[in-house]
Backbone bond lengths (Angstrom), bond angles and torsions (degrees), N, CA, C in turn:
res aa  C-N    CA-C-N  psi(-1)  N-CA   C-N-CA  omega(-1)  CA-C   N-CA-C  phi
1 M - - - 1.539 - - 1.472 109.38 -
2 S 1.346 114.96 153.87 1.441 119.74 -173.49 1.504 106.60 -96.89
3 Q 1.323 114.17 177.58 1.565 124.36 175.95 1.545 109.88 -58.55
4 D 1.363 116.58 -24.82 1.466 118.34 -174.73 1.533 109.76 -87.02
5 S 1.237 122.37 5.92 1.488 123.68 175.67 1.452 113.21 -129.18
6 P 1.288 118.44 140.79 1.554 120.12 169.66 1.468 115.37 -55.68
7 T 1.233 118.85 170.09 1.516 121.33 -176.46 1.390 116.43 -73.52
8 R 1.288 122.87 -26.53 1.451 126.03 178.47 1.448 109.74 -85.28
9 S 1.394 114.80 161.79 1.455 119.83 179.74 1.476 110.02 -73.63
10 P 1.318 120.20 136.98 1.462 121.11 178.98 1.543 114.03 -76.09
11 I 1.344 116.74 159.37 1.417 122.35 177.13 1.494 102.85 -84.06
12 L 1.333 119.38 128.63 1.461 122.70 172.47 1.487 112.08 -114.85
13 N 1.352 115.38 114.59 1.414 119.17 -179.17 1.574 114.16 -85.98
14 V 1.295 115.43 -24.42 1.456 124.75 -178.79 1.493 110.03 -135.48
15 R 1.327 118.30 133.69 1.491 122.87 -179.93 1.470 108.92 -121.36
16 G 1.312 122.55 132.13 1.390 127.00 163.26 1.514 111.18 -103.09
17 S 1.343 116.93 -152.55 1.461 116.57 175.99 1.458 112.68 -93.86
18 K 1.315 119.79 -21.43 1.486 126.80 178.17 1.565 115.04 -113.72
19 V 1.262 111.96 -34.42 1.498 116.93 -175.76 1.485 113.86 -131.96
20 G 1.380 114.71 157.64 1.436 122.21 174.74 1.418 109.54 -126.78
21 L 1.308 120.45 154.66 1.427 127.74 178.63 1.588 110.09 -113.58
22 G 1.283 115.37 137.02 1.482 120.09 176.20 1.434 109.00 -144.15
23 P 1.417 116.05 178.41 1.436 123.44 -177.07 1.646 112.01 -58.46
24 F 1.323 119.15 142.53 1.406 122.36 178.23 1.563 107.41 -93.72
25 T 1.409 112.48 77.45 1.474 117.62 -177.32 1.535 108.43 -77.14
26 Q 1.360 109.42 177.50 1.451 120.38 -174.55 1.566 108.40 -58.67
27 E 1.282 118.97 -42.16 1.434 121.75 -172.20 1.609 107.89 -67.45
28 Y 1.348 115.49 -31.98 1.497 115.66 177.92 1.530 109.73 -79.78
29 R 1.387 115.52 -32.67 1.450 115.94 177.38 1.534 110.82 -62.81
30 Q 1.277 114.94 -34.48 1.499 120.45 178.45 1.569 109.79 -61.50
31 I 1.290 118.99 -42.77 1.466 124.09 178.20 1.557 108.37 -65.83
32 Y 1.294 112.85 -47.54 1.506 116.99 -178.72 1.465 115.01 -58.84
33 Y 1.363 116.51 -53.25 1.454 120.62 -177.20 1.549 113.14 -73.53
34 M 1.348 118.55 -44.09 1.433 121.06 -170.32 1.554 113.33 -90.56
35 Q 1.349 116.94 -12.01 1.507 119.84 176.15 1.477 109.22 -111.69
36 Y 1.350 113.93 -68.55 1.469 122.50 -172.29 1.516 113.70 -57.67
37 L 1.298 114.60 -52.18 1.511 118.43 -176.29 1.535 114.34 -78.49
38 Q 1.324 117.91 -4.43 1.391 124.27 171.31 1.547 116.00 -82.44
39 D 1.366 115.50 -10.18 1.419 124.39 171.59 1.506 109.12 -91.71
40 P 1.325 114.85 116.64 1.485 119.69 -175.69 1.516 113.80 -50.27
41 E 1.372 118.08 -51.16 1.434 124.10 -178.79 1.538 111.83 -57.59
42 T 1.294 116.00 -49.43 1.415 120.12 -178.69 1.559 111.15 -64.08
43 A 1.276 113.47 -44.20 1.476 116.96 -179.60 1.503 115.61 -64.72
44 V 1.376 118.60 -36.16 1.437 118.45 -178.33 1.450 109.99 -77.14
45 H 1.363 118.62 -35.68 1.480 119.84 176.29 1.495 112.09 -74.14
46 G 1.341 120.02 -27.75 1.413 119.84 -175.88 1.547 114.32 -91.65
47 S 1.303 115.03 -55.60 1.467 120.60 -173.94 1.495 113.50 -102.85
48 G 1.453 117.66 -5.06 1.400 117.78 -179.28 1.534 118.14 87.12
49 N 1.315 116.21 -7.91 1.461 117.14 178.10 1.524 107.04 -153.45
50 F 1.374 113.60 167.51 1.499 119.62 173.87 1.467 108.88 -127.16
51 R 1.305 117.04 122.37 1.482 120.68 178.35 1.527 106.06 -135.34
52 V 1.254 115.78 134.19 1.481 121.89 175.79 1.521 104.53 -75.29
53 I 1.273 120.98 123.13 1.443 124.80 178.50 1.515 111.26 -121.01
54 S 1.366 119.52 152.06 1.436 121.30 176.98 1.487 116.69 -109.24
55 R 1.344 113.27 -4.00 1.463 116.19 177.83 1.519 109.10 -155.30
56 V 1.350 113.86 151.67 1.466 119.62 175.94 1.489 109.52 -66.30
57 P 1.346 116.87 131.52 1.490 119.71 173.08 1.539 112.29 -62.08
58 E 1.296 118.34 151.02 1.455 127.60 -179.55 1.557 105.48 -61.94
59 Q 1.334 114.65 138.83 1.473 117.42 179.28 1.558 106.58 -87.74
60 Q 1.336 114.33 130.79 1.477 122.49 176.15 1.448 108.62 -101.53
61 E 1.301 119.48 117.83 1.422 123.61 173.46 1.568 110.43 -76.17
62 S 1.239 117.71 132.89 1.450 119.33 -174.49 1.550 108.01 -152.39
63 N 1.330 116.69 144.95 1.445 122.64 171.56 1.521 113.39 -80.94
64 R 1.344 111.82 -3.98 1.545 117.66 177.91 1.539 109.81 -97.49
65 E 1.327 121.64 11.31 1.344 122.07 179.87 1.592 112.67 -153.41
66 V 1.381 113.08 137.96 1.445 120.72 173.18 1.539 108.72 -126.49
67 V 1.338 112.91 126.37 1.490 118.51 -176.38 1.539 108.32 -124.38
68 F 1.328 108.44 129.43 1.482 118.36 179.23 1.444 109.94 -112.02
69 T 1.394 119.48 144.93 1.417 126.57 162.31 1.458 106.20 -83.68
70 V 1.394 117.60 139.60 1.487 119.94 179.99 1.541 105.73 -107.92
71 F 1.295 113.57 127.36 1.469 122.72 179.68 1.506 111.35 -113.55
72 E 1.289 122.55 138.24 1.500 119.60 164.63 1.589 103.68 -80.03
73 L 1.340 115.23 143.92 1.436 118.96 -167.31 1.551 113.68 -81.43
74 E 1.329 115.01 -30.92 1.541 115.23 -176.82 1.470 111.50 -56.30
75 G 1.327 119.27 -53.78 1.443 123.94 -175.47 1.446 112.41 -107.35
76 L 1.277 121.05 7.22 1.511 127.66 -172.40 1.570 113.22 42.35
77 T 1.274 110.92 44.13 1.570 120.58 176.26 1.499 109.07 -86.54
78 M 1.322 113.50 132.17 1.450 122.56 172.05 1.490 108.04 -62.17
79 I 1.314 123.30 123.77 1.469 125.80 177.94 1.500 114.37 -117.91
80 G 1.362 118.27 -15.76 1.432 122.06 177.90 1.474 114.08 174.91
81 E 1.308 116.35 -162.82 1.441 123.56 175.94 1.586 112.73 -139.03
82 S 1.235 118.37 158.36 1.434 123.30 -179.62 1.518 108.80 -150.22
83 L 1.310 113.07 145.36 1.459 116.36 -175.47 1.504 118.98 -149.82
84 L 1.304 115.56 158.28 1.445 119.29 168.65 1.544 106.28 -115.72
85 M 1.292 117.46 125.80 1.442 124.01 -175.24 1.537 114.30 -125.43
86 E 1.252 119.13 171.97 1.484 121.82 -179.20 1.585 108.91 46.39
87 I 1.321 112.77 42.82 1.470 118.56 173.09 1.450 112.87 -66.09
88 D 1.354 117.34 125.35 1.387 121.18 179.93 1.610 103.63 -122.28
89 H 1.273 114.25 104.63 1.456 120.92 -179.95 1.474 115.78 -65.47
90 Q 1.320 116.12 -35.41 1.480 119.69 178.39 1.494 113.66 -64.64
91 H 1.330 117.62 -42.77 1.417 123.29 -176.57 1.558 111.69 -96.15
92 Q 1.352 117.00 -4.35 1.394 124.46 -173.71 1.460 119.61 48.26
93 T 1.377 113.33 53.72 1.444 125.44 -179.91 1.561 110.36 -129.57
94 A 1.375 111.40 161.04 1.427 119.84 -179.56 1.498 106.91 -164.85
95 S 1.392 114.74 164.60 1.457 122.14 171.28 1.511 108.74 -111.37
96 F 1.328 115.99 149.96 1.476 120.68 -174.65 1.556 105.72 -119.97
97 G 1.385 108.75 147.89 1.485 117.96 174.06 1.558 109.51 -150.75
98 I 1.301 114.98 150.38 1.505 124.03 175.35 1.470 108.93 -148.21
99 T 1.347 115.00 145.61 1.355 127.52 171.11 1.497 111.70 -136.47
100 I 1.411 115.19 114.42 1.448 113.68 172.36 1.559 103.63 -95.47
101 G 1.230 114.88 105.67 1.440 119.53 -174.31 1.574 118.80 -81.35
102 N 1.289 118.13 -23.82 1.397 126.28 175.33 1.500 108.10 -88.27
103 K 1.356 114.30 107.11 1.424 122.31 -173.52 1.544 113.05 -65.98
104 D 1.327 120.80 -15.62 1.402 125.20 179.58 1.593 107.84 -67.26
105 Y 1.358 115.10 -15.66 1.528 118.07 -176.65 1.513 110.92 -109.98
106 W 1.335 119.17 10.20 1.431 121.63 177.65 1.548 110.92 -74.05
107 G 1.342 114.14 140.83 1.425 117.95 173.83 1.466 117.75 73.65
108 K 1.326 121.63 16.08 1.418 127.62 -175.86 1.457 114.64 -123.15
109 G 1.344 119.25 12.75 1.404 124.86 176.78 1.428 119.66 87.86
110 Y 1.354 119.95 -3.02 1.514 125.57 179.35 1.538 107.96 -65.29
111 G 1.261 118.54 -45.42 1.432 119.94 -177.89 1.467 113.28 -67.67
112 S 1.384 116.88 -39.20 1.523 116.62 175.36 1.466 112.55 -64.72
113 E 1.354 118.85 -41.86 1.484 118.70 176.30 1.472 113.68 -61.16
114 A 1.323 113.11 -43.85 1.553 115.94 179.48 1.513 108.45 -64.01
115 S 1.224 117.21 -39.69 1.525 118.74 178.95 1.511 111.10 -58.77
116 R 1.319 112.51 -49.92 1.464 116.26 -177.95 1.575 112.78 -63.52
117 L 1.304 115.21 -34.40 1.543 116.22 176.81 1.497 108.77 -69.59
118 V 1.319 124.83 -43.38 1.418 124.57 178.90 1.543 110.93 -62.54
119 L 1.268 114.97 -46.91 1.534 119.95 178.88 1.451 110.02 -60.16
120 D 1.368 116.47 -41.45 1.514 118.08 178.61 1.535 108.07 -63.38
121 Y 1.270 120.95 -43.17 1.428 125.77 177.08 1.587 108.75 -53.25
122 G 1.299 113.90 -48.13 1.540 120.14 -178.64 1.477 112.84 -62.35
123 F 1.339 114.88 -45.97 1.492 116.24 -177.25 1.590 109.23 -78.88
124 R 1.252 120.06 -37.87 1.455 121.76 -173.22 1.551 113.54 -80.97
125 F 1.311 115.96 -43.69 1.537 117.58 -172.51 1.531 109.84 -105.69
126 L 1.391 119.75 -26.26 1.446 116.40 174.45 1.462 112.56 -98.29
127 N 1.299 119.82 4.29 1.491 124.52 177.46 1.536 113.69 54.07
128 L 1.403 115.37 36.27 1.386 120.50 177.67 1.615 110.05 -73.94
129 Y 1.303 113.93 149.37 1.431 122.51 173.96 1.504 113.89 -102.90
130 N 1.322 117.57 -40.94 1.524 122.73 -178.22 1.513 109.49 -134.35
131 I 1.323 114.18 128.98 1.455 122.39 176.92 1.566 106.84 -123.34
132 S 1.249 114.00 127.67 1.411 120.40 -175.44 1.555 113.13 -115.35
133 L 1.284 119.68 168.16 1.409 124.28 173.55 1.558 110.22 -149.75
134 I 1.337 114.45 164.63 1.442 120.17 166.25 1.486 109.36 -126.74
135 T 1.331 117.85 136.61 1.418 124.05 171.98 1.460 110.56 -134.38
136 S 1.369 118.39 169.37 1.480 121.83 176.73 1.525 110.39 -99.41
137 S 1.324 110.70 149.41 1.443 118.91 -176.30 1.488 115.40 -58.52
138 F 1.321 117.63 -27.68 1.438 121.63 178.54 1.543 113.13 -70.98
139 N 1.339 116.89 -16.01 1.423 118.86 -170.61 1.564 107.56 -94.97
140 E 1.295 115.49 63.66 1.446 123.49 -177.87 1.492 114.52 -55.87
141 R 1.301 117.43 -38.82 1.467 117.52 -177.88 1.490 110.67 -64.81
142 A 1.323 118.98 -41.90 1.481 123.17 176.14 1.512 109.83 -63.73
143 I 1.355 119.32 -39.83 1.438 117.08 -176.59 1.537 110.77 -64.99
144 R 1.290 113.46 -44.22 1.532 117.12 175.91 1.533 114.71 -59.08
145 A 1.289 113.70 -36.46 1.511 118.57 178.36 1.514 110.73 -69.78
146 Y 1.333 115.75 -39.41 1.409 120.96 179.09 1.604 111.93 -66.46
147 Q 1.270 113.31 -41.88 1.467 118.68 177.67 1.514 110.90 -63.14
148 K 1.357 115.38 -42.73 1.467 119.48 177.56 1.472 114.22 -58.89
149 I 1.376 115.59 -33.76 1.499 118.66 176.52 1.440 111.63 -73.35
150 G 1.384 119.42 -25.71 1.467 121.63 -178.46 1.455 115.50 131.75
151 F 1.315 118.79 -9.73 1.510 122.03 -179.79 1.517 109.71 -59.69
152 K 1.225 118.21 143.97 1.469 125.73 176.59 1.540 107.45 -118.85
153 E 1.331 117.71 139.75 1.466 121.01 175.10 1.546 105.25 -70.72
154 I 1.298 111.93 134.63 1.554 116.64 177.94 1.492 111.34 -121.91
155 G 1.371 119.26 2.75 1.471 123.46 177.52 1.468 113.84 163.18
156 R 1.324 113.31 172.55 1.489 123.87 176.31 1.410 112.78 -135.66
157 R 1.291 116.73 144.70 1.532 122.54 165.04 1.470 104.23 -108.09
158 R 1.275 116.63 107.40 1.393 126.59 -171.03 1.595 110.23 -69.51
159 G 1.371 115.98 127.70 1.477 123.39 175.33 1.454 113.06 64.39
160 A 1.344 119.55 23.65 1.436 119.70 -172.06 1.595 113.38 -83.42
161 F 1.321 114.36 -9.44 1.496 117.27 -177.35 1.498 108.44 -119.72
162 L 1.328 119.46 118.34 1.441 127.58 178.17 1.462 112.93 -103.18
163 L 1.292 118.13 121.95 1.376 127.11 -178.51 1.490 112.97 -142.45
164 G 1.350 116.85 118.90 1.405 123.10 178.51 1.535 115.20 54.24
165 G 1.471 111.79 37.41 1.402 117.99 176.73 1.542 112.59 86.28
166 Q 1.329 119.74 -5.15 1.437 121.03 -172.04 1.499 105.70 -117.97
167 R 1.339 116.58 141.84 1.451 119.37 -178.23 1.505 113.06 -100.31
168 Y 1.297 122.74 142.25 1.339 128.14 -179.68 1.616 110.43 -130.54
169 D 1.263 116.73 157.08 1.477 120.89 -178.49 1.570 108.61 -78.65
170 D 1.311 119.80 147.30 1.408 122.96 157.66 1.477 108.65 -82.97
171 I 1.321 116.07 130.43 1.495 121.15 177.73 1.546 109.25 -104.52
172 Y 1.235 114.86 124.41 1.543 120.42 178.20 1.537 105.58 -97.87
173 M 1.362 113.03 133.74 1.463 119.13 178.05 1.459 106.78 -135.01
174 D 1.403 113.67 155.86 1.577 117.36 168.65 1.496 109.78 -145.96
175 L 1.309 112.01 166.34 1.422 124.04 179.41 1.526 109.56 -138.89
176 L 1.343 115.82 132.53 1.476 120.33 179.04 1.536 109.31 -98.78
177 A 1.296 116.78 150.05 1.440 120.15 -177.08 1.568 107.58 -63.15
178 S 1.252 119.85 -29.57 1.542 123.30 -176.08 1.614 104.27 -73.21
179 D 1.329 119.20 -20.24 1.575 118.24 -175.94 1.538 108.33 -100.78
180 F 1.398 118.55 -1.29 1.450 115.28 -174.56 1.496 113.29 -93.88
181 E 1.274 118.43 138.33 1.468 126.49 172.90 1.459 109.21 -102.73
182 P 1.372 118.65 117.64 1.422 125.52 -179.15 1.503 110.14 -53.76
183 P 1.381 114.54 146.73 1.455 121.94 -170.57 1.559 115.01 -70.73
184 V 1.255 112.84 -48.95 1.511 122.40 -171.56 1.512 101.82 -135.06
185 P 1.364 116.85 98.89 1.429 117.86 173.74 1.510 112.77 -53.51
186 G 1.394 114.51 130.94 1.461 115.72 -178.02 1.437 120.92 80.45
187 W 1.402 119.06 7.97 1.507 116.55 178.05 1.496 108.93 -65.73
188 F 1.382 115.80 -22.23 1.495 119.20 177.47 1.470 104.85 -135.04
189 S 1.285 117.58 132.00 1.477 123.16 173.62 1.499 111.23 -153.33
190 I 1.272 113.11 144.49 1.483 120.17 177.00 1.570 108.29 -96.08
191 Q 1.330 113.27 123.14 1.502 120.70 -175.47 1.571 105.96 -83.00
């Protein structure tokens, strides 16, 4: 196991071919906030901003949010987190987010597979119909990955993101259950 993972084996609730998803426990929150989000490039691409923090924020349990730790399967290394938030069971909607905090895993398909697994969980187990996200126009790699998964741009908020004195658009995207292709056929089946 790497320095990004505690010494015991993680719980994996969902497995793909390259990544697994497990609970976002306090020990993984510590790595996420105190290591990953302290890197300006990772923070801006993942959470949309960079703030120096001195402690991990309190974890709020909510039935309106599901947060997963993302692990690469070969070494069971924590590489990021992904979540569904603002879950509205009545209207079957939620918002999606992902941060691959370990840069060694950028651009290699780990984030795309983790995204598909989380989205599949939302559509299959939470019975969601529409999952949306917001990203910034400078984050072209993420936009391409989201489009490849099936997200469609549904609007922009012009100049809503200020970074280094330059303004970028917020890009709003969504994905419908009927447009989604499951990531790994058979990762879950009832016998």
